[in-house]
All heavy atoms as a GROMACS GRO file, in nm:
protein
  533
    1LEU      N    1   0.084  -0.124   0.003
    1LEU     CA    2   0.005  -0.003   0.004
    1LEU      C    3   0.084   0.128   0.000
    1LEU      O    4   0.189   0.126   0.064
    1LEU     CB    5  -0.085   0.007   0.127
    1LEU     CG    6  -0.206  -0.092   0.138
    1LEU    CD1    7  -0.267  -0.075   0.273
    1LEU    CD2    8  -0.304  -0.074   0.036
    2SER      N    9   0.038   0.227  -0.062
    2SER     CA   10   0.107   0.360  -0.063
    2SER      C   11   0.079   0.422   0.072
    2SER      O   12  -0.022   0.392   0.133
    2SER     CB   13   0.061   0.447  -0.175
    2SER     OG   14  -0.069   0.495  -0.150
    3PRO      N   15   0.169   0.511   0.118
    3PRO     CA   16   0.147   0.575   0.248
    3PRO      C   17   0.010   0.654   0.242
    3PRO      O   18  -0.058   0.648   0.349
    3PRO     CB   19   0.258   0.675   0.255
    3PRO     CG   20   0.369   0.609   0.177
    3PRO     CD   21   0.296   0.539   0.064
    4ASP      N   22  -0.027   0.719   0.136
    4ASP     CA   23  -0.156   0.790   0.132
    4ASP      C   24  -0.273   0.701   0.145
    4ASP      O   25  -0.373   0.726   0.223
    4ASP     CB   26  -0.163   0.864   0.001
    4ASP     CG   27  -0.070   0.986  -0.004
    4ASP    OD1   28  -0.022   1.037   0.106
    4ASP    OD2   29  -0.040   1.036  -0.110
    5LEU      N   30  -0.273   0.584   0.077
    5LEU     CA   31  -0.382   0.491   0.085
    5LEU      C   32  -0.390   0.427   0.224
    5LEU      O   33  -0.505   0.415   0.278
    5LEU     CB   34  -0.368   0.384  -0.021
    5LEU     CG   35  -0.475   0.282  -0.033
    5LEU    CD1   36  -0.616   0.350  -0.050
    5LEU    CD2   37  -0.450   0.183  -0.141
    6TRP      N   38  -0.273   0.399   0.285
    6TRP     CA   39  -0.271   0.342   0.420
    6TRP      C   40  -0.333   0.434   0.516
    6TRP      O   41  -0.416   0.397   0.596
    6TRP     CB   42  -0.131   0.307   0.458
    6TRP     CG   43  -0.109   0.223   0.580
    6TRP    CD1   44  -0.101   0.090   0.578
    6TRP    CD2   45  -0.101   0.263   0.715
    6TRP    NE1   46  -0.076   0.048   0.705
    6TRP    CE2   47  -0.081   0.153   0.790
    6TRP    CE3   48  -0.104   0.390   0.780
    6TRP    CZ2   49  -0.068   0.148   0.924
    6TRP    CZ3   50  -0.089   0.391   0.914
    6TRP    CH2   51  -0.077   0.278   0.987
    7MET      N   52  -0.303   0.560   0.507
    7MET     CA   53  -0.353   0.667   0.603
    7MET      C   54  -0.505   0.678   0.573
    7MET      O   55  -0.588   0.692   0.670
    7MET     CB   56  -0.286   0.802   0.583
    7MET     CG   57  -0.147   0.804   0.638
    7MET     SD   58  -0.150   0.818   0.821
    7MET     CE   59  -0.170   0.997   0.832
    8LYS      N   60  -0.547   0.676   0.450
    8LYS     CA   61  -0.684   0.694   0.417
    8LYS      C   62  -0.765   0.582   0.475
    8LYS      O   63  -0.877   0.597   0.539
    8LYS     CB   64  -0.707   0.697   0.264
    8LYS     CG   65  -0.847   0.726   0.220
    8LYS     CD   66  -0.853   0.742   0.072
    8LYS     CE   67  -1.000   0.773   0.033
    8LYS     NZ   68  -1.013   0.795  -0.108
    9GLN      N   69  -0.717   0.456   0.459
    9GLN     CA   70  -0.786   0.335   0.516
    9GLN      C   71  -0.790   0.338   0.666
    9GLN      O   72  -0.897   0.308   0.722
    9GLN     CB   73  -0.718   0.214   0.465
    9GLN     CG   74  -0.742   0.178   0.326
    9GLN     CD   75  -0.676   0.047   0.276
    9GLN    OE1   76  -0.596  -0.003   0.349
    9GLN    NE2   77  -0.721  -0.004   0.162
   10LEU      N   78  -0.676   0.387   0.728
   10LEU     CA   79  -0.679   0.388   0.875
   10LEU      C   80  -0.783   0.482   0.930
   10LEU      O   81  -0.865   0.447   1.009
   10LEU     CB   82  -0.535   0.436   0.921
   10LEU     CG   83  -0.516   0.458   1.072
   10LEU    CD1   84  -0.525   0.319   1.141
   10LEU    CD2   85  -0.395   0.530   1.100
   11PHE      N   86  -0.795   0.604   0.870
   11PHE     CA   87  -0.878   0.704   0.928
   11PHE      C   88  -1.025   0.699   0.864
   11PHE      O   89  -1.109   0.785   0.892
   11PHE     CB   90  -0.812   0.841   0.915
   11PHE     CG   91  -0.704   0.858   1.009
   11PHE    CD1   92  -0.577   0.861   0.963
   11PHE    CD2   93  -0.718   0.864   1.145
   11PHE    CE1   94  -0.464   0.872   1.054
   11PHE    CE2   95  -0.621   0.874   1.235
   11PHE     CZ   96  -0.491   0.882   1.187
   12SER      N   97  -1.048   0.602   0.785
   12SER     CA   98  -1.186   0.580   0.735
   12SER      C   99  -1.251   0.471   0.813
   12SER      O  100  -1.370   0.436   0.788
   12SER     CB  101  -1.185   0.550   0.586
   12SER     OG  102  -1.123   0.425   0.560
   13ALA      N  103  -1.186   0.412   0.914
   13ALA     CA  104  -1.247   0.305   0.996
   13ALA      C  105  -1.359   0.363   1.077
   13ALA      O  106  -1.366   0.480   1.114
   13ALA     CB  107  -1.138   0.250   1.086
   14LYS      N  108  -1.460   0.278   1.105
   14LYS     CA  109  -1.574   0.322   1.179
   14LYS      C  110  -1.539   0.376   1.322
   14LYS      O  111  -1.604   0.460   1.370
   14LYS     CB  112  -1.675   0.205   1.201
   14LYS     CG  113  -1.788   0.202   1.104
   14LYS     CD  114  -1.905   0.114   1.151
   14LYS     CE  115  -1.867  -0.031   1.149
   14LYS     NZ  116  -1.985  -0.116   1.178
   15ALA      N  117  -1.437   0.314   1.373
   15ALA     CA  118  -1.394   0.358   1.504
   15ALA      C  119  -1.351   0.508   1.512
   15ALA      O  120  -1.373   0.578   1.616
   15ALA     CB  121  -1.273   0.276   1.557
   16VAL      N  122  -1.298   0.563   1.405
   16VAL     CA  123  -1.258   0.695   1.401
   16VAL      C  124  -1.381   0.794   1.421
   16VAL      O  125  -1.380   0.886   1.504
   16VAL     CB  126  -1.193   0.730   1.268
   16VAL    CG1  127  -1.156   0.874   1.254
   16VAL    CG2  128  -1.066   0.644   1.258
   17ASN      N  129  -1.492   0.762   1.349
   17ASN     CA  130  -1.610   0.850   1.361
   17ASN      C  131  -1.687   0.828   1.487
   17ASN      O  132  -1.765   0.911   1.521
   17ASN     CB  133  -1.697   0.831   1.237
   17ASN     CG  134  -1.630   0.879   1.109
   17ASN    OD1  135  -1.561   0.974   1.113
   17ASN    ND2  136  -1.658   0.807   1.002
   18SER      N  137  -1.670   0.717   1.552
   18SER     CA  138  -1.752   0.685   1.673
   18SER      C  139  -1.666   0.711   1.805
   18SER      O  140  -1.719   0.681   1.913
   18SER     CB  141  -1.796   0.543   1.670
   18SER     OG  142  -1.692   0.451   1.678
   19GLY      N  143  -1.547   0.757   1.788
   19GLY     CA  144  -1.467   0.787   1.905
   19GLY      C  145  -1.408   0.668   1.966
   19GLY      O  146  -1.376   0.657   2.089
   20GLY      N  147  -1.391   0.560   1.891
   20GLY     CA  148  -1.340   0.431   1.930
   20GLY      C  149  -1.187   0.415   1.934
   20GLY      O  150  -1.112   0.522   1.951
   21ILE      N  151  -1.140   0.296   1.921
   21ILE     CA  152  -0.998   0.272   1.936
   21ILE      C  153  -0.951   0.200   1.810
   21ILE      O  154  -1.018   0.105   1.759
   21ILE     CB  155  -0.971   0.183   2.062
   21ILE    CG1  156  -1.009   0.265   2.189
   21ILE    CG2  157  -0.824   0.141   2.064
   21ILE    CD1  158  -1.014   0.185   2.311
   22LEU      N  159  -0.834   0.226   1.762
   22LEU     CA  160  -0.762   0.154   1.652
   22LEU      C  161  -0.630   0.101   1.704
   22LEU      O  162  -0.576   0.150   1.794
   22LEU     CB  163  -0.732   0.255   1.540
   22LEU     CG  164  -0.841   0.317   1.470
   22LEU    CD1  165  -0.787   0.423   1.370
   22LEU    CD2  166  -0.935   0.219   1.396
   23ARG      N  167  -0.592  -0.012   1.648
   23ARG     CA  168  -0.466  -0.080   1.687
   23ARG      C  169  -0.389  -0.113   1.562
   23ARG      O  170  -0.447  -0.172   1.470
   23ARG     CB  171  -0.490  -0.202   1.769
   23ARG     CG  172  -0.362  -0.268   1.819
   23ARG     CD  173  -0.390  -0.385   1.906
   23ARG     NE  174  -0.472  -0.485   1.840
   23ARG     CZ  175  -0.430  -0.602   1.786
   23ARG    NH1  176  -0.303  -0.625   1.794
   23ARG    NH2  177  -0.509  -0.685   1.731
   24ARG      N  178  -0.266  -0.071   1.553
   24ARG     CA  179  -0.180  -0.106   1.446
   24ARG      C  180  -0.047  -0.144   1.490
   24ARG      O  181   0.006  -0.099   1.589
   24ARG     CB  182  -0.166   0.018   1.345
   24ARG     CG  183  -0.290   0.061   1.274
   24ARG     CD  184  -0.337  -0.044   1.182
   24ARG     NE  185  -0.462  -0.008   1.103
   24ARG     CZ  186  -0.586  -0.029   1.148
   24ARG    NH1  187  -0.603  -0.083   1.265
   24ARG    NH2  188  -0.685   0.011   1.070
   25SER      N  189   0.023  -0.227   1.415
   25SER     CA  190   0.156  -0.272   1.449
   25SER      C  191   0.250  -0.156   1.430
   25SER      O  192   0.250  -0.083   1.330
   25SER     CB  193   0.192  -0.386   1.342
   25SER     OG  194   0.334  -0.404   1.346
   26ALA      N  195   0.335  -0.131   1.529
   26ALA     CA  196   0.435  -0.025   1.528
   26ALA      C  197   0.524  -0.052   1.408
   26ALA      O  198   0.568   0.050   1.342
   26ALA     CB  199   0.514  -0.020   1.659
   27ARG      N  200   0.560  -0.171   1.383
   27ARG     CA  201   0.649  -0.204   1.265
   27ARG      C  202   0.579  -0.157   1.134
   27ARG      O  203   0.650  -0.103   1.050
   27ARG     CB  204   0.674  -0.349   1.268
   27ARG     CG  205   0.763  -0.400   1.163
   27ARG     CD  206   0.796  -0.550   1.179
   27ARG     NE  207   0.857  -0.601   1.066
   27ARG     CZ  208   0.857  -0.725   1.024
   27ARG    NH1  209   0.798  -0.818   1.097
   27ARG    NH2  210   0.918  -0.759   0.911
   28ASP      N  211   0.449  -0.184   1.112
   28ASP     CA  212   0.386  -0.141   0.995
   28ASP      C  213   0.384   0.006   0.982
   28ASP      O  214   0.409   0.064   0.875
   28ASP     CB  215   0.244  -0.196   0.989
   28ASP     CG  216   0.237  -0.343   0.955
   28ASP    OD1  217   0.343  -0.402   0.919
   28ASP    OD2  218   0.122  -0.401   0.974
   29VAL      N  219   0.355   0.075   1.095
   29VAL     CA  220   0.354   0.220   1.100
   29VAL      C  221   0.492   0.274   1.049
   29VAL      O  222   0.502   0.353   0.959
   29VAL     CB  223   0.321   0.281   1.229
   29VAL    CG1  224   0.337   0.426   1.235
   29VAL    CG2  225   0.168   0.248   1.269
   30ASP      N  226   0.596   0.220   1.111
   30ASP     CA  227   0.733   0.269   1.075
   30ASP      C  228   0.767   0.241   0.930
   30ASP      O  229   0.828   0.316   0.861
   30ASP     CB  230   0.834   0.195   1.165
   30ASP     CG  231   0.819   0.243   1.314
   30ASP    OD1  232   0.763   0.353   1.333
   30ASP    OD2  233   0.870   0.171   1.398
   31ARG      N  234   0.723   0.120   0.880
   31ARG     CA  235   0.754   0.078   0.744
   31ARG      C  236   0.680   0.159   0.640
   31ARG      O  237   0.734   0.194   0.540
   31ARG     CB  238   0.732  -0.071   0.730
   31ARG     CG  239   0.759  -0.123   0.597
   31ARG     CD  240   0.740  -0.289   0.591
   31ARG     NE  241   0.610  -0.323   0.649
   31ARG     CZ  242   0.496  -0.328   0.582
   31ARG    NH1  243   0.498  -0.285   0.453
   31ARG    NH2  244   0.388  -0.366   0.637
   32VAL      N  245   0.556   0.184   0.664
   32VAL     CA  246   0.470   0.236   0.558
   32VAL      C  247   0.462   0.392   0.560
   32VAL      O  248   0.475   0.455   0.457
   32VAL     CB  249   0.320   0.188   0.573
   32VAL    CG1  250   0.229   0.244   0.465
   32VAL    CG2  251   0.320   0.032   0.558
   33ILE      N  252   0.445   0.450   0.676
   33ILE     CA  253   0.438   0.594   0.678
   33ILE      C  254   0.533   0.669   0.768
   33ILE      O  255   0.555   0.787   0.746
   33ILE     CB  256   0.288   0.642   0.718
   33ILE    CG1  257   0.254   0.600   0.858
   33ILE    CG2  258   0.192   0.596   0.615
   33ILE    CD1  259   0.128   0.661   0.913
   34GLY      N  260   0.583   0.603   0.867
   34GLY     CA  261   0.674   0.662   0.962
   34GLY      C  262   0.593   0.723   1.080
   34GLY      O  263   0.479   0.774   1.066
   35ARG      N  264   0.655   0.723   1.194
   35ARG     CA  265   0.587   0.772   1.317
   35ARG      C  266   0.560   0.919   1.311
   35ARG      O  267   0.456   0.962   1.360
   35ARG     CB  268   0.673   0.732   1.443
   35ARG     CG  269   0.650   0.598   1.483
   35ARG     CD  270   0.724   0.565   1.604
   35ARG     NE  271   0.750   0.423   1.603
   35ARG     CZ  272   0.729   0.344   1.700
   35ARG    NH1  273   0.694   0.394   1.821
   35ARG    NH2  274   0.748   0.224   1.691
   36ASP      N  275   0.650   0.994   1.261
   36ASP     CA  276   0.632   1.137   1.260
   36ASP      C  277   0.508   1.173   1.182
   36ASP      O  278   0.431   1.270   1.227
   36ASP     CB  279   0.754   1.209   1.203
   36ASP     CG  280   0.878   1.198   1.291
   36ASP    OD1  281   0.858   1.172   1.414
   36ASP    OD2  282   0.985   1.220   1.242
   37VAL      N  283   0.484   1.109   1.072
   37VAL     CA  284   0.362   1.140   0.996
   37VAL      C  285   0.239   1.100   1.069
   37VAL      O  286   0.141   1.176   1.077
   37VAL     CB  287   0.372   1.065   0.855
   37VAL    CG1  288   0.237   1.073   0.778
   37VAL    CG2  289   0.483   1.114   0.772
   38LEU      N  290   0.238   0.984   1.135
   38LEU     CA  291   0.124   0.939   1.208
   38LEU      C  292   0.098   1.031   1.327
   38LEU      O  293  -0.012   1.074   1.348
   38LEU     CB  294   0.146   0.796   1.261
   38LEU     CG  295   0.023   0.744   1.352
   38LEU    CD1  296  -0.100   0.733   1.272
   38LEU    CD2  297   0.067   0.611   1.412
   39LEU      N  298   0.207   1.066   1.403
   39LEU     CA  299   0.191   1.151   1.522
   39LEU      C  300   0.136   1.296   1.477
   39LEU      O  301   0.057   1.352   1.549
   39LEU     CB  302   0.320   1.168   1.596
   39LEU     CG  303   0.366   1.028   1.663
   39LEU    CD1  304   0.499   1.050   1.725
   39LEU    CD2  305   0.257   0.979   1.757
   40ALA      N  306   0.182   1.343   1.362
   40ALA     CA  307   0.137   1.472   1.316
   40ALA      C  308  -0.018   1.464   1.286
   40ALA      O  309  -0.090   1.554   1.321
   40ALA     CB  310   0.209   1.516   1.191
   41GLU      N  311  -0.063   1.356   1.223
   41GLU     CA  312  -0.205   1.343   1.191
   41GLU      C  313  -0.286   1.326   1.320
   41GLU      O  314  -0.391   1.375   1.328
   41GLU     CB  315  -0.226   1.224   1.099
   41GLU     CG  316  -0.363   1.204   1.052
   41GLU     CD  317  -0.417   1.317   0.964
   41GLU    OE1  318  -0.337   1.387   0.899
   41GLU    OE2  319  -0.537   1.342   0.959
   42LEU      N  320  -0.238   1.247   1.415
   42LEU     CA  321  -0.304   1.234   1.536
   42LEU      C  322  -0.322   1.365   1.611
   42LEU      O  323  -0.426   1.398   1.667
   42LEU     CB  324  -0.234   1.129   1.630
   42LEU     CG  325  -0.234   0.986   1.580
   42LEU    CD1  326  -0.148   0.900   1.680
   42LEU    CD2  327  -0.366   0.932   1.562
   43HIS      N  328  -0.214   1.445   1.611
   43HIS     CA  329  -0.217   1.576   1.680
   43HIS      C  330  -0.316   1.667   1.612
   43HIS      O  331  -0.396   1.738   1.681
   43HIS     CB  332  -0.077   1.633   1.675
   43HIS     CG  333  -0.071   1.772   1.734
   43HIS    ND1  334  -0.076   1.795   1.876
   43HIS    CD2  335  -0.062   1.894   1.682
   43HIS    CE1  336  -0.075   1.918   1.895
   43HIS    NE2  337  -0.068   1.988   1.783
   44ALA      N  338  -0.322   1.659   1.477
   44ALA     CA  339  -0.416   1.750   1.404
   44ALA      C  340  -0.565   1.714   1.431
   44ALA      O  341  -0.649   1.797   1.437
   44ALA     CB  342  -0.390   1.734   1.253
   45ARG      N  343  -0.586   1.587   1.462
   45ARG     CA  344  -0.720   1.535   1.497
   45ARG      C  345  -0.752   1.543   1.642
   45ARG      O  346  -0.872   1.519   1.677
   45ARG     CB  347  -0.736   1.392   1.446
   45ARG     CG  348  -0.736   1.378   1.292
   45ARG     CD  349  -0.731   1.235   1.254
   45ARG     NE  350  -0.727   1.215   1.110
   45ARG     CZ  351  -0.834   1.195   1.033
   45ARG    NH1  352  -0.957   1.180   1.086
   45ARG    NH2  353  -0.825   1.183   0.906
   46GLY      N  354  -0.658   1.568   1.723
   46GLY     CA  355  -0.683   1.571   1.867
   46GLY      C  356  -0.684   1.436   1.928
   46GLY      O  357  -0.739   1.421   2.037
   47PHE      N  358  -0.634   1.329   1.863
   47PHE     CA  359  -0.636   1.195   1.906
   47PHE      C  360  -0.505   1.168   1.994
   47PHE      O  361  -0.409   1.246   1.979
   47PHE     CB  362  -0.637   1.095   1.791
   47PHE     CG  363  -0.765   1.097   1.716
   47PHE    CD1  364  -0.773   1.026   1.599
   47PHE    CD2  365  -0.873   1.169   1.755
   47PHE    CE1  366  -0.887   1.028   1.523
   47PHE    CE2  367  -0.998   1.176   1.676
   47PHE     CZ  368  -0.999   1.100   1.565
   48ARG      N  369  -0.505   1.072   2.065
   48ARG     CA  370  -0.391   1.030   2.145
   48ARG      C  371  -0.358   0.880   2.110
   48ARG      O  372  -0.440   0.806   2.059
   48ARG     CB  373  -0.421   1.033   2.291
   48ARG     CG  374  -0.454   1.169   2.336
   48ARG     CD  375  -0.467   1.185   2.478
   48ARG     NE  376  -0.511   1.319   2.511
   48ARG     CZ  377  -0.568   1.355   2.621
   48ARG    NH1  378  -0.608   1.267   2.708
   48ARG    NH2  379  -0.595   1.485   2.637
   49ALA      N  380  -0.236   0.846   2.144
   49ALA     CA  381  -0.190   0.701   2.113
   49ALA      C  382  -0.092   0.666   2.217
   49ALA      O  383  -0.016   0.746   2.277
   49ALA     CB  384  -0.130   0.698   1.973
   50ILE      N  385  -0.086   0.532   2.241
   50ILE     CA  386   0.018   0.470   2.328
   50ILE      C  387   0.083   0.353   2.253
   50ILE      O  388   0.017   0.307   2.154
   50ILE     CB  389  -0.044   0.417   2.462
   50ILE    CG1  390  -0.152   0.322   2.436
   50ILE    CG2  391  -0.099   0.539   2.544
   50ILE    CD1  392  -0.198   0.248   2.570
   51GLU      N  393   0.196   0.316   2.294
   51GLU     CA  394   0.259   0.198   2.234
   51GLU      C  395   0.291   0.100   2.349
   51GLU      O  396   0.341   0.129   2.457
   51GLU     CB  397   0.392   0.237   2.160
   51GLU     CG  398   0.458   0.123   2.103
   51GLU     CD  399   0.582   0.163   2.020
   51GLU    OE1  400   0.625   0.275   2.024
   51GLU    OE2  401   0.655   0.065   1.974
   52ASN      N  402   0.271  -0.025   2.316
   52ASN     CA  403   0.303  -0.135   2.406
   52ASN      C  404   0.326  -0.263   2.324
   52ASN      O  405   0.252  -0.297   2.240
   52ASN     CB  406   0.192  -0.155   2.505
   52ASN     CG  407   0.224  -0.271   2.606
   52ASN    OD1  408   0.184  -0.386   2.584
   52ASN    ND2  409   0.303  -0.245   2.708
   53ASN      N  410   0.443  -0.321   2.354
   53ASN     CA  411   0.478  -0.448   2.295
   53ASN      C  412   0.464  -0.453   2.141
   53ASN      O  413   0.408  -0.551   2.084
   53ASN     CB  414   0.396  -0.565   2.354
   53ASN     CG  415   0.450  -0.697   2.338
   53ASN    OD1  416   0.573  -0.719   2.325
   53ASN    ND2  417   0.364  -0.802   2.335
   54GLY      N  418   0.505  -0.344   2.074
   54GLY     CA  419   0.507  -0.346   1.930
   54GLY      C  420   0.371  -0.311   1.864
   54GLY      O  421   0.358  -0.322   1.753
   55GLN      N  422   0.279  -0.275   1.948
   55GLN     CA  423   0.148  -0.224   1.905
   55GLN      C  424   0.120  -0.075   1.934
   55GLN      O  425   0.156  -0.035   2.047
   55GLN     CB  426   0.031  -0.311   1.962
   55GLN     CG  427   0.038  -0.454   1.928
   55GLN     CD  428   0.011  -0.478   1.774
   55GLN    OE1  429  -0.086  -0.427   1.727
   55GLN    NE2  430   0.101  -0.548   1.706
   56ILE      N  431   0.068  -0.005   1.842
   56ILE     CA  432   0.025   0.132   1.869
   56ILE      C  433  -0.125   0.132   1.881
   56ILE      O  434  -0.197   0.088   1.789
   56ILE     CB  435   0.074   0.226   1.756
   56ILE    CG1  436   0.225   0.227   1.751
   56ILE    CG2  437   0.013   0.371   1.778
   56ILE    CD1  438   0.281   0.308   1.642
   57VAL      N  439  -0.173   0.180   1.999
   57VAL     CA  440  -0.312   0.191   2.019
   57VAL      C  441  -0.359   0.335   2.010
   57VAL      O  442  -0.304   0.421   2.081
   57VAL     CB  443  -0.353   0.132   2.166
   57VAL    CG1  444  -0.502   0.142   2.183
   57VAL    CG2  445  -0.307  -0.011   2.174
   58ILE      N  446  -0.450   0.357   1.922
   58ILE     CA  447  -0.492   0.500   1.890
   58ILE      C  448  -0.629   0.519   1.949
   58ILE      O  449  -0.725   0.445   1.919
   58ILE     CB  450  -0.498   0.522   1.735
   58ILE    CG1  451  -0.355   0.502   1.679
   58ILE    CG2  452  -0.549   0.666   1.708
   58ILE    CD1  453  -0.357   0.498   1.530
   59PHE      N  454  -0.640   0.620   2.032
   59PHE     CA  455  -0.774   0.658   2.092
   59PHE      C  456  -0.829   0.768   2.003
   59PHE      O  457  -0.775   0.878   2.000
   59PHE     CB  458  -0.753   0.700   2.235
   59PHE     CG  459  -0.693   0.598   2.323
   59PHE    CD1  460  -0.560   0.587   2.341
   59PHE    CD2  461  -0.773   0.501   2.388
   59PHE    CE1  462  -0.503   0.491   2.415
   59PHE    CE2  463  -0.723   0.404   2.468
   59PHE     CZ  464  -0.585   0.400   2.484
   60CYS      N  465  -0.939   0.737   1.934
   60CYS     CA  466  -0.992   0.829   1.838
   60CYS      C  467  -1.097   0.932   1.908
   60CYS      O  468  -1.208   0.952   1.867
   60CYS     CB  469  -1.070   0.757   1.732
   60CYS     SG  470  -0.954   0.645   1.635
   61ASN      N  471  -1.044   0.986   2.018
   61ASN     CA  472  -1.115   1.096   2.085
   61ASN      C  473  -1.017   1.173   2.170
   61ASN      O  474  -0.895   1.134   2.168
   61ASN     CB  475  -1.223   1.028   2.181
   61ASN     CG  476  -1.164   0.929   2.277
   61ASN    OD1  477  -1.088   0.973   2.366
   61ASN    ND2  478  -1.198   0.801   2.261
   62CYS      N  479  -1.056   1.269   2.242
   62CYS     CA  480  -0.966   1.350   2.322
   62CYS      C  481  -0.990   1.328   2.477
   62CYS      O  482  -0.946   1.411   2.554
   62CYS     CB  483  -0.976   1.494   2.289
   62CYS     SG  484  -1.139   1.564   2.303
   63ALA      N  485  -1.062   1.224   2.509
   63ALA     CA  486  -1.088   1.191   2.646
   63ALA      C  487  -0.955   1.155   2.721
   63ALA      O  488  -0.869   1.103   2.661
   63ALA     CB  489  -1.187   1.075   2.661
   64PRO      N  490  -0.952   1.176   2.854
   64PRO     CA  491  -0.828   1.143   2.931
   64PRO      C  492  -0.809   0.990   2.924
   64PRO      O  493  -0.898   0.909   2.916
   64PRO     CB  494  -0.868   1.188   3.068
   64PRO     CG  495  -0.977   1.282   3.058
   64PRO     CD  496  -1.048   1.246   2.938
   65ILE      N  497  -0.677   0.952   2.935
   65ILE     CA  498  -0.637   0.814   2.936
   65ILE      C  499  -0.590   0.789   3.075
   65ILE      O  500  -0.504   0.860   3.136
   65ILE     CB  501  -0.529   0.789   2.837
   65ILE    CG1  502  -0.580   0.809   2.693
   65ILE    CG2  503  -0.476   0.649   2.844
   65ILE    CD1  504  -0.478   0.818   2.590
   66GLU      N  505  -0.636   0.683   3.138
   66GLU     CA  506  -0.594   0.644   3.274
   66GLU      C  507  -0.536   0.500   3.263
   66GLU      O  508  -0.602   0.411   3.220
   66GLU     CB  509  -0.716   0.648   3.363
   66GLU     CG  510  -0.679   0.610   3.507
   66GLU     CD  511  -0.809   0.615   3.600
   66GLU    OE1  512  -0.908   0.670   3.554
   66GLU    OE2  513  -0.788   0.568   3.712
   67VAL      N  514  -0.414   0.482   3.323
   67VAL     CA  515  -0.364   0.350   3.332
   67VAL      C  516  -0.412   0.283   3.456
   67VAL      O  517  -0.387   0.341   3.566
   67VAL     CB  518  -0.205   0.357   3.322
   67VAL    CG1  519  -0.147   0.211   3.349
   67VAL    CG2  520  -0.154   0.415   3.199
   68LEU      N  521  -0.480   0.175   3.449
   68LEU     CA  522  -0.545   0.115   3.573
   68LEU      C  523  -0.459   0.021   3.644
   68LEU      O  524  -0.472   0.006   3.764
   68LEU     CB  525  -0.677   0.047   3.515
   68LEU     CG  526  -0.781   0.132   3.455
   68LEU    CD1  527  -0.897   0.054   3.408
   68LEU    CD2  528  -0.823   0.244   3.547
   69ALA      N  529  -0.372  -0.052   3.576
   69ALA     CA  530  -0.283  -0.145   3.649
   69ALA      C  531  -0.154  -0.164   3.574
   69ALA      O  532  -0.145  -0.142   3.457
   69ALA     CB  533  -0.359  -0.283   3.659
   0.00000   0.00000   0.00000
């Protein structure tokens, strides 16, 4: 996939419009678009993300994130 198509597919997911959660492999993000591009897009949308064990979890809303355990 081209970087533009990858980003278009990512942000056309139902979770984006409903304030849900997306998960993508950090390796895929780095390989296809690069973290800086993803982080810039997340910032522009007001979304947040975390990384754990090679996965990037994107919160498609601006609600606070609390680590429970």
